[in-house]
C-alpha positions in Angstrom: -53.2 224.8 -89.1 -51.1 221.7 -88.8 -49.0 223.2 -86.0 -52.2 224.2 -84.0 -53.7 220.7 -84.3 -50.4 219.0 -83.2 -50.1 221.4 -80.2 -53.8 220.8 -79.3 -53.3 217.0 -79.4 -50.2 217.4 -77.3 -52.0 219.3 -74.5 -55.6 218.0 -74.8 -55.3 214.3 -75.3 -58.2 212.0 -76.3 -56.5 209.2 -74.4 -55.2 210.2 -71.0 -53.3 207.1 -70.0 -51.4 204.3 -71.7 -51.0 200.8 -70.3 -48.0 198.6 -70.9 -47.4 195.1 -69.8 -43.9 193.9 -69.1 -43.2 191.0 -71.4 -40.1 190.0 -69.4 -38.5 190.8 -66.0 -36.9 194.2 -66.3 -35.6 197.2 -64.5 -37.2 200.6 -65.1 -35.6 203.6 -63.6 -34.2 201.6 -60.7 -37.4 199.6 -60.0 -37.7 195.9 -60.6 -40.6 195.2 -62.9 -41.6 191.5 -63.0 -43.0 189.9 -66.1 -46.7 190.4 -66.5 -46.9 193.6 -64.4 -48.9 196.4 -65.8 -47.3 199.9 -66.1 -49.6 202.9 -66.4 -48.4 206.2 -67.8 -50.1 209.5 -67.9 -49.5 210.8 -71.4 -49.9 214.4 -70.3 -46.8 214.1 -68.2 -44.9 212.9 -71.3 -46.4 215.7 -73.4 -45.5 218.5 -70.9 -42.1 217.3 -69.5 -39.8 220.4 -69.5 -36.8 218.1 -70.2 -38.4 217.1 -73.5 -40.5 220.1 -74.5 -38.4 222.9 -72.9 -39.4 225.5 -70.3 -42.7 226.2 -72.1 -43.9 222.7 -72.0 -47.1 223.6 -70.2 -48.0 226.5 -72.5 -49.9 226.4 -75.8 -47.3 227.2 -78.4 -48.0 225.9 -81.9 -44.8 227.4 -83.1 -42.9 224.5 -81.5 -44.0 222.4 -84.5 -42.7 224.7 -87.2 -40.1 222.1 -88.1 -42.5 219.1 -87.6 -42.7 216.7 -84.8 -39.0 215.8 -84.9 -38.1 219.4 -84.4 -40.6 220.1 -81.7 -38.9 218.2 -78.8 -35.8 216.3 -77.9 -37.5 212.8 -77.9 -40.2 212.9 -80.7 -41.2 209.3 -80.0 -42.8 210.6 -76.7 -45.4 212.5 -78.7 -48.3 210.1 -78.8 -51.5 212.1 -79.6 -53.5 208.9 -80.3 -52.1 206.6 -77.6 -49.1 204.5 -78.7 -47.6 203.9 -82.1 -46.9 205.9 -85.2 -50.4 207.2 -85.5 -50.3 210.9 -86.2 -53.1 213.0 -87.7 -52.2 214.0 -91.2 -54.0 217.2 -92.2 -52.4 218.2 -95.5 -54.9 218.2 -98.3 -52.3 216.9 -100.8 -52.4 213.6 -98.8 -56.1 213.3 -99.5 -57.2 214.3 -96.0 -59.2 217.4 -95.5 -60.1 219.1 -92.2 -63.3 221.0 -91.7 -63.1 223.7 -89.0 -66.5 224.9 -87.9 -66.9 228.1 -86.0 -69.1 227.5 -82.9 
């Protein structure tokens, strides 16, 4: 169940874009970014990038999470199901969180 939810959050995001603000002048992939400039990123591109997720990055495959998030891709910090930061849905009942699945 955990793998299915992680894979669902990877492909069907509740937050489609993330906005960062440059806190200092910097260079990003060959482009000069001045301090204060906003940088928008589509999370779906990070969550489906074949260089990070492999050739099946666009396919629904919960098995990729069999070894957890760190085993699912090359750069696990790019998995951001709830925007930015270490927020990941915990679904294991032993952690005090239960998930109700309702058949529609």
